[in-house]
C-alpha positions as CSV (number, residue, x, y, z in Angstrom):
1,M,-27.7,-28.9,12.2
2,S,-27.9,-26.2,9.0
3,L,-24.3,-25.1,8.0
4,T,-24.2,-21.3,7.2
5,K,-21.6,-19.4,4.6
6,T,-20.4,-16.1,5.4
7,A,-19.3,-13.4,3.7
8,G,-16.1,-14.3,5.2
9,T,-15.4,-18.1,4.4
10,S,-15.7,-17.4,0.7
11,T,-12.9,-18.3,-2.1
12,D,-13.1,-16.6,-4.7
13,F,-10.7,-13.3,-3.3
14,R,-7.5,-16.1,-2.9
15,T,-8.0,-17.7,-6.3
16,L,-5.6,-16.2,-8.5
17,R,-7.1,-14.0,-11.0
18,P,-4.2,-13.2,-13.9
19,K,-6.2,-10.8,-16.4
20,Q,-6.5,-7.9,-12.4
21,F,-2.2,-8.3,-12.9
22,P,-0.9,-7.2,-16.4
23,R,3.1,-8.0,-16.3
24,I,5.7,-5.3,-17.8
25,A,8.7,-7.2,-19.5
26,G,11.4,-7.6,-16.9
27,M,9.2,-7.2,-13.9
28,P,9.8,-9.2,-11.3
29,V,7.3,-12.3,-11.5
30,N,6.7,-11.3,-7.5
31,G,5.4,-8.0,-8.1
32,G,8.1,-6.3,-7.5
33,D,8.8,-2.1,-7.0
34,S,6.5,-0.1,-9.7
35,P,8.2,1.9,-13.1
36,V,7.2,5.1,-11.3
37,F,10.1,4.3,-9.0
38,A,12.5,1.4,-11.1
39,A,15.3,4.5,-10.9
40,T,14.6,5.4,-7.2
41,A,15.1,1.1,-6.8
42,G,17.3,-0.1,-3.4
43,T,15.8,3.0,-1.4
44,S,13.4,3.3,1.1
45,A,9.7,4.6,0.8
46,A,10.9,7.8,2.7
47,D,13.9,8.7,0.3
48,Q,11.5,7.7,-2.4
49,L,8.9,10.2,-1.3
50,G,10.7,13.1,0.8
51,Q,12.4,13.2,-3.0
52,R,9.1,13.8,-4.9
53,F,9.2,17.0,-2.7
54,R,12.3,18.3,-3.1
55,T,11.8,18.0,-6.6
56,T,8.8,20.0,-6.4
57,G,10.9,22.6,-4.6
58,I,9.2,21.8,-0.9
59,E,11.0,22.1,2.2
60,L,10.3,19.2,4.5
61,S,10.5,20.1,8.4
62,A,11.5,17.8,11.1
63,D,8.4,16.2,11.7
64,E,7.4,15.3,7.8
65,L,11.3,13.6,8.0
66,S,9.9,12.4,10.7
67,E,6.6,11.3,9.2
68,L,8.2,9.7,6.2
69,N,10.6,7.4,8.1
70,I,7.4,6.4,10.3
71,F,5.3,5.6,6.7
72,G,8.5,3.4,4.9
73,E,8.5,1.6,8.2
74,F,5.2,1.0,8.4
75,L,5.0,-0.3,4.1
76,E,8.8,-2.1,5.0
77,R,6.7,-4.2,7.3
78,H,3.1,-4.0,7.5
79,V,2.4,-4.3,3.3
80,R,3.3,-7.3,1.0
81,S,3.1,-7.9,-2.8
82,S,0.6,-11.0,-3.8
83,M,-0.7,-12.6,-6.2
84,T,-4.1,-14.2,-4.6
85,W,-4.4,-12.0,-1.8
86,D,-6.4,-8.3,-2.2
87,V,-6.5,-5.8,1.2
88,Q,-9.4,-3.6,1.2
89,C,-7.7,0.2,1.1
90,M,-9.9,1.5,4.7
91,L,-7.7,-1.3,6.3
92,L,-5.0,-0.5,5.2
93,W,-5.6,3.1,5.8
94,N,-6.4,2.5,9.6
95,E,-3.5,0.4,10.2
96,W,-1.2,3.2,8.9
97,V,-3.0,6.0,11.0
98,R,-2.8,3.4,14.3
99,T,0.8,2.6,13.3
100,F,1.6,6.6,13.2
101,R,-0.5,7.5,16.5
102,R,1.4,4.7,17.9
103,R,5.2,6.5,17.6
104,K,3.5,10.2,17.7
105,S,0.3,12.2,19.2
106,G,-2.1,13.6,16.5
107,Y,-3.6,12.5,12.6
108,P,-0.9,12.2,10.0
109,G,-0.3,15.9,8.4
110,L,2.2,14.7,5.5
111,I,0.5,11.6,4.1
112,R,-3.4,11.7,4.1
113,E,-5.4,9.7,2.4
114,Q,-5.2,10.9,-0.9
115,E,-1.5,11.1,-1.0
116,F,-1.8,7.4,0.4
117,R,-3.5,5.7,-1.4
118,T,-1.2,7.0,-4.1
119,A,2.0,5.9,-3.0
120,I,0.9,2.7,-2.4
121,T,0.0,2.0,-6.2
122,G,2.7,3.4,-7.0
123,R,5.2,1.6,-5.5
124,F,3.5,-1.9,-5.6
125,G,2.3,-1.5,-9.1
126,V,-0.8,-2.3,-8.0
127,G,-4.4,-1.1,-8.7
128,I,-7.5,-0.1,-6.9
129,T,-10.7,-2.1,-7.9
130,T,-14.4,-2.7,-6.1
131,D,-15.7,-5.7,-5.4
132,G,-19.0,-7.0,-4.4
133,W,-19.2,-6.3,-0.4
134,R,-15.6,-5.2,0.7
135,G,-15.6,-2.4,-0.8
136,S,-12.4,-0.2,-2.6
137,V,-9.6,-3.2,-2.6
138,Y,-6.2,-3.5,-3.4
139,S,-5.6,-5.6,-5.4
140,G,-2.9,-8.1,-5.1
141,L,-1.4,-6.5,-2.0
142,R,-2.1,-7.9,1.3
143,F,-1.7,-6.7,4.7
144,V,1.1,-8.5,7.7
145,P,0.3,-7.6,11.1
């Protein structure tokens, strides 16, 4: 009986790769919030994004505020910083859309894919890298079902 090694059993992606996670002086070791949001530490993701829109002079409707609240809850429940895990960009995007559709009908109107990527990289201070077989991944994040 021979054992076949599938792509999913590789341990290469569970090992610590410190060169991919540059640390900023004064930032917590576990990842913490990005310096971009240092002034708004302690506020929810929805409040942070809402503040960004208000500073640019864009008024938000009730539906858009509801979407921001759903997005904030999604980030708090399902996305965690991790030094040893990576998560596929499309997996996280897909889970965001599924979460939104469970709560409201339709498709997210305010937080589309590009805005989603910008919010994730800004809030968690991670980069997007391409690995050999999974495609684009957020280095240093994990999805919590």
